[in-house]
MARBA-3410 file (N, C-alpha, C, O; in Angstrom, 1 decimal):
78
1.0,-1.0,-0.2,-0.2,0.0,-0.2,0.8,1.4,0.0,0.6,2.4,-0.6 ~ 1.9,1.3,0.9,3.0,2.5,0.8,3.8,2.5,-1.2,4.0,3.5,-1.9 ~ 4.0,1.3,-1.4,4.1,1.5,-3.0,3.2,2.2,-3.6,3.6,3.2,-4.1 ~ 1.7,2.0,-3.9,0.6,2.6,-4.2,0.4,4.0,-4.5,0.2,4.7,-5.5 ~ 0.5,4.5,-2.8,0.7,6.1,-2.7,2.3,6.3,-3.5,2.2,6.8,-4.7
3.4,6.1,-3.1,4.5,6.6,-3.9,4.7,6.7,-5.3,5.4,7.5,-6.0 ~ 3.8,5.9,-5.6,3.8,6.0,-7.6,2.7,6.8,-7.6,3.0,7.7,-8.3 ~ 1.8,6.9,-7.2,0.6,7.7,-8.0,1.2,9.7,-7.1,0.8,10.8,-7.5 ~ 1.7,9.6,-6.4,2.6,10.3,-5.8,3.4,10.9,-6.7,3.0,12.0,-7.2 ~ 4.7,10.2,-7.0,5.2,10.9,-8.4,4.9,10.7,-9.4,5.7,10.9,-10.2
3.7,10.1,-9.8,3.0,10.6,-11.2,2.6,12.1,-11.0,2.7,12.7,-12.0 ~ 2.3,12.8,-10.0,1.5,13.9,-10.0,2.4,14.9,-9.9,2.2,15.8,-10.7 ~ 3.8,15.0,-9.0,4.6,16.2,-8.7,5.5,16.4,-9.9,5.7,15.6,-10.8 ~ 6.0,17.8,-9.7,7.0,18.3,-10.8,9.0,17.1,-10.2,9.9,16.7,-10.8 ~ 8.7,17.2,-9.0,9.8,17.0,-8.1,9.8,15.5,-7.7,9.6,15.3,-6.5
9.9,14.6,-8.3,9.7,13.1,-7.6,10.6,12.8,-6.7,10.2,11.9,-5.9 ~ 11.8,13.3,-6.5,13.1,13.2,-6.1,12.3,13.8,-4.4,12.9,13.4,-3.4 ~ 11.3,14.4,-4.1,11.0,15.2,-2.9,10.2,14.4,-1.9,10.0,14.5,-0.7 ~ 9.5,13.3,-3.1,8.2,12.4,-2.7,9.0,11.5,-1.3,10.1,11.0,-1.4 ~ 8.1,11.4,-0.1,8.2,10.7,0.8,7.5,9.8,1.4,6.7,10.5,2.1
7.2,8.7,1.5,6.4,8.4,2.0,6.7,7.1,3.0,7.5,6.2,2.6 ~ 6.0,7.2,4.2,6.8,6.3,5.6,5.1,6.2,5.7,4.2,7.0,5.4 ~ 5.1,4.1,6.5,4.1,3.9,7.2,4.3,3.6,8.7,5.3,3.0,9.1 ~ 3.4,3.9,9.6,3.2,3.2,10.7,2.1,2.7,11.0,1.0,3.0,10.6 ~ 2.5,1.6,12.3,1.3,1.2,13.0,1.2,1.3,13.8,2.0,0.9,14.6
-0.3,2.4,14.4,-1.0,2.0,15.5,-2.1,1.7,16.1,-3.1,2.3,16.1 ~ -1.6,-0.2,16.9,-2.9,-0.4,17.3,-3.2,-1.1,15.9,-2.4,-1.5,15.0 ~ -4.2,-1.0,15.9,-4.4,-2.2,14.3,-4.9,-1.2,13.3,-5.7,-1.7,12.5 ~ -4.7,-0.2,13.2,-4.0,0.7,12.0,-3.1,1.5,11.2,-2.4,2.5,11.5 ~ -3.1,0.9,10.5,-1.8,1.5,9.6,-2.0,2.7,9.2,-3.1,3.0,8.6
-0.8,3.6,9.4,-0.9,5.4,8.9,0.1,5.8,7.7,1.2,6.4,8.0 ~ -0.2,5.6,6.5,1.0,6.2,5.5,0.6,7.5,5.6,-0.4,8.1,5.4 ~ 1.8,8.0,6.0,2.4,9.4,5.5,2.9,10.0,4.3,4.1,9.7,4.0 ~ 2.4,10.7,3.7,3.4,11.5,2.4,3.6,12.7,2.6,2.7,13.5,3.0 ~ 4.9,13.0,2.2,5.3,14.2,2.0,5.9,14.5,0.6,6.5,13.7,-0.2
5.4,15.8,0.5,6.3,16.2,-1.0,6.5,17.8,-0.9,6.0,18.4,0.0 ~ 7.2,18.2,-1.9,8.3,19.5,-1.7,6.7,20.1,-1.5,5.6,19.6,-1.7 ~ 7.1,21.5,-1.2,5.7,22.7,-1.3,5.5,23.1,-2.4,4.5,23.9,-2.2 ~ 5.7,23.2,-3.5,5.5,23.5,-4.4,4.4,22.6,-5.0,3.3,23.0,-5.5 ~ 4.8,21.2,-4.9,3.6,19.9,-5.5,2.4,19.7,-4.6,1.5,19.0,-5.0
2.3,20.4,-3.4,1.3,20.2,-2.2,-0.3,20.5,-3.4,-1.3,19.9,-3.8 ~ 0.2,21.4,-3.5,-1.5,21.5,-4.7,-2.3,20.4,-5.7,-3.5,20.2,-5.9 ~ -0.9,19.9,-6.0,-1.2,18.7,-7.0,-1.5,18.0,-6.4,-2.5,17.6,-6.7 ~ -0.8,17.3,-5.1,-1.5,16.4,-4.6,-2.4,16.5,-4.0,-2.9,15.4,-3.7 ~ -3.2,17.8,-3.3,-4.3,17.5,-2.5,-5.4,17.7,-3.9,-6.4,17.1,-4.0
-4.7,18.8,-5.0,-6.4,19.0,-6.1,-7.3,19.8,-5.4,-7.2,20.0,-4.2 ~ -8.0,20.1,-6.0,-8.9,21.5,-6.1,-9.8,20.6,-5.4,-10.0,19.5,-5.8 ~ -10.4,21.1,-4.1,-11.2,20.9,-3.4,-11.1,19.9,-2.5,-12.0,19.6,-1.7 ~ -9.5,19.0,-2.8,-9.1,18.0,-1.9,-9.5,16.1,-3.2,-9.3,14.9,-3.1 ~ -10.1,17.1,-4.1,-10.6,15.7,-5.0,-9.5,14.6,-4.8,-9.7,13.6,-4.2
-8.1,15.2,-5.5,-7.2,14.1,-6.1,-6.8,13.2,-4.4,-6.5,12.1,-4.4 ~ -6.8,14.2,-3.2,-6.3,13.3,-2.0,-7.1,12.7,-1.6,-7.0,11.6,-1.1 ~ -8.4,13.5,-1.7,-9.4,12.0,-1.0,-9.6,10.8,-2.1,-10.3,9.9,-1.7 ~ -9.2,10.8,-3.2,-9.1,10.1,-4.1,-8.1,8.4,-4.1,-8.3,7.2,-4.5 ~ -6.6,9.1,-3.4,-5.8,8.6,-2.9,-6.9,7.5,-1.5,-7.3,6.3,-1.4
-7.2,8.5,-0.8,-7.7,7.7,0.5,-8.4,6.9,0.1,-8.1,5.8,0.4 ~ -9.5,7.0,-0.8,-10.2,6.0,-1.2,-9.1,4.3,-1.8,-8.8,3.2,-1.6 ~ -9.1,5.1,-2.5,-7.9,3.9,-3.6,-7.2,3.1,-2.1,-7.6,2.0,-2.0 ~ -6.3,3.5,-0.9,-5.8,2.9,0.0,-7.0,2.7,0.8,-6.6,1.8,1.6 ~ -7.8,2.9,1.0,-8.6,1.8,1.9,-9.2,0.9,1.0,-8.8,-0.2,1.3
-9.8,0.9,0.1,-10.2,-0.7,-0.7,-8.8,-1.4,-0.8,-8.6,-2.5,-0.3 ~ -7.8,-0.6,-1.3,-6.8,-2.0,-1.3,-6.1,-2.0,0.1,-5.0,-2.4,0.0 ~ -6.4,-1.7,1.5,-6.7,-2.0,2.7,-7.4,-3.3,3.5,-7.1,-4.1,4.3 ~ -8.8,-2.8,2.5,-10.2,-3.8,2.8,-9.8,-4.9,2.0,-10.3,-5.9,2.5 ~ -9.2,-5.1,1.1,-8.6,-5.9,0.3,-7.8,-7.2,1.0,-8.0,-8.4,0.8
-6.7,-6.4,2.0,-6.0,-7.3,3.0,-6.3,-7.7,4.8,-5.7,-8.3,5.7 ~ -7.7,-6.8,4.6,-8.2,-7.3,5.6,-7.6,-6.2,6.6,-7.4,-6.5,7.8 ~ -7.3,-4.6,6.1,-6.4,-4.0,7.4,-6.9,-2.5,7.3,-7.2,-2.1,6.2 ~ -6.9,-1.7,8.1,-7.2,-0.3,8.3,-5.9,0.5,8.1,-4.8,0.3,8.7 ~ -6.2,1.4,7.1,-5.3,2.2,6.6,-5.6,3.6,6.5,-6.6,3.9,5.9
-5.1,4.5,6.9,-5.5,5.9,6.4,-4.2,7.0,5.7,-3.1,7.1,6.3 ~ -4.4,7.5,4.7,-3.5,8.6,4.3,-3.2,9.6,5.5,-4.1,9.5,6.3 ~ -2.2,10.5,5.7,-1.8,11.6,6.2,-0.8,12.4,5.4,0.4,12.1,5.2 ~ -1.3,13.5,4.9,-0.2,14.1,3.9,0.3,15.7,5.1,-0.3,16.6,5.8 ~ 1.7,15.3,4.9,2.0,16.3,6.2,2.7,17.3,5.5,3.0,17.1,4.4
2.9,18.7,6.0,3.8,19.9,5.4,5.2,19.5,5.3,6.1,19.0,6.0 ~ 5.1,19.9,4.3,7.0,19.8,4.4,7.7,20.9,5.1,7.3,22.1,5.1 ~ 8.7,20.5,5.5,9.7,21.6,6.5,10.9,21.9,5.9,11.7,22.6,6.5
END
C-alpha cells in the first residue's frame, strides 16, 4: 500500500525526488504519511481536496482487500 501511494504521488508531482512515504502502525491501524515539496502540495491535494480524497479511497479499498485499516496523512514539508 505504501508503494501505491508512492507511485501515485511521484506521477503527480514536478519533483519526484522530494516524495517521501512512510508507514506507521498504531494498534490495528496503519497510517501512511506522504510528504512532497511545498510547490507540489497543490497537485497532491487537488482542487477541493479531490485528488487527496481519491488517494484515500484507493488506499482504503486496497487495505480492505487485505483485511487492514489504513489511512493517509499528507504532511506539510519542513
